[in-house]
N, C-alpha and C positions, 0 to 999 in steps of 0.2 A: 553514851553511844547514840549516834544520830543515824537515821536512815530514811530513805524514801522508796516507794514502790508505786508503780503506775501501770495502768492498762488502758487501752482504747479500742473502740470498735467503730466501724463505718456504718452509718445509717442512711438509707436512701430517702431522706426527707430534708427539706430546707432547715438550716440551722435555727432560724427564728421559731420554727414549729417545735423543735426539740427543746429549745430554751424555755418555751412556755411551761413545760413540765418541770425542768430542772430549777428554774428560778423561783418557783413558788412552793408553798406548803403542800401543793398537790402531789409532789414527789413522795413525801412522807405518807400521805393518805394511800397512795398506790401501793407502797411497800407494805404497810400494815395489812391492807386488804388482800394483796396477791402473794405476799411472801411472809406469812406469819412465823415461819421457821427462822427468819432472820431478825425481824422486829415484831414484838408482841403489841406494843402500844406506843403512841407518841402524844405527849401532852404539851401544848403551847403554854409556857409559863409567862412569857412576855412577847409582845410584838405581833406582827401579822405575816411573818415569813421573810421580811426584809432584813437589812443590816440591823444588828442589835437584838434580833429575836432570840429568845432562849427557849429551848425545848428539852423536855425530859424524855429520853428514849429508854423504854423498858424492853429488855430482851426476853425471849421465850423462857418459860420455866425449864430448868434443866441445863441452861447454857452454862458451861464450865466457868467458874470463877467470876462471872459477870451477871449482875442482875439489872443494872441500869446505869445511865450516865446523864449528865446535863451538858448540852452543847449550845454554843452561841454562834450565830451567823456573823462572822467578822468581815466578810466581803460578799456583796451581791452586786456585781458590776454588769449592768445591762448592756453596755457598749461592747465590752470584751467577752461577754457571756461566761463569766466566771463566778462561782459561788464557793465560799470556803466556810466550813463549820469547824470549830475548835472545841474539844472537850474541855470543860472548865471545872467539872466536879465528878467524882466517882469513876466507874468503869476502869479503864486501864491506868488512870491516874492513881488508883488505889493499889496498883501492882508495880509501882516504881517508875511509871512514866512521868516525865516532866512536861512533855508536849505530845499531843496527838491531834492532827488536823487532817481533814478530808477536803480535797478540792475537786469540784466538778467543773469541767470545761466543755463547752460546745463550740467546735471549731468548724467554720464554713469551709468545705472543700470546693464546692461549686454551687450553683443556684439550687440544685435538687439533691445535694448530698452533704452530709456533715459527719464529723467525727466527734463522738462523745468520749471524754477522757476523765478518768478518776486517778487522783494522786493522793497517796497517804504519806504524810510527813510526820515523823515521830522522833522523840528523844527519850531515852530511858537512862536512869542512873546506872553508872558503871557496875555497882554491886548487884543490880537487878538485871544485868544485860541478858541473861538467859530468857527473861520474859519477852524479849523482842520477838521470840518465836510465836507469840500470840497474834502478831500483826499479820493480817491476811487480806489480800486484795480480792479474793474470790467472792465474798458476799457482794462486793460492789460490781464485779463483772456480772453476777447474776442480776443485779438491779439494772445495770445498763442494758442487758439483753432483754429484760422484761419491758423496759421503757421503749426500746427499739421495736419490739413486737407490737406494743400498743400503738406506736406511731405509724407503723406500716400496715396494720390491719385495715385501716380505712383509706389507704393510699389511693386506690382507684377512684374513690368518691371524693378525695381530697379532704376528708374529715379526719385530721391527724390524731387528735387526742380525745 
């Protein structure tokens, strides 16, 4: 069983400013610091946040069925402002998923406004299809809203992040 789910929000800052957060490991650091109920810890196992980087993401104690997963950045496209992370070990893969990818996009709407979009793409074995219900875009909407808030807090003084 294959599926995708996505959400987007409009952010009143230039796309290149939003991309400065989404394109780097700074995003993971912000999530751990500001949203410990979503991600407890991120360890960089390989790389510097670019393509090929491997991270171990540890979820908060008490997260149902999930303790951690290892993900790899398979795309970090500076020109298109797209970053894709694919789970390569643990997490939902232990629950019958064959594929679980998260794509972050920063889309320029105009010179002072962008759209941040998150898309989850997944595939789960037919015999484990009920586990598709574990897929939720809501944590990523929370992350996008947090980043938007951080970016716009300094808007008057133009210090975006």
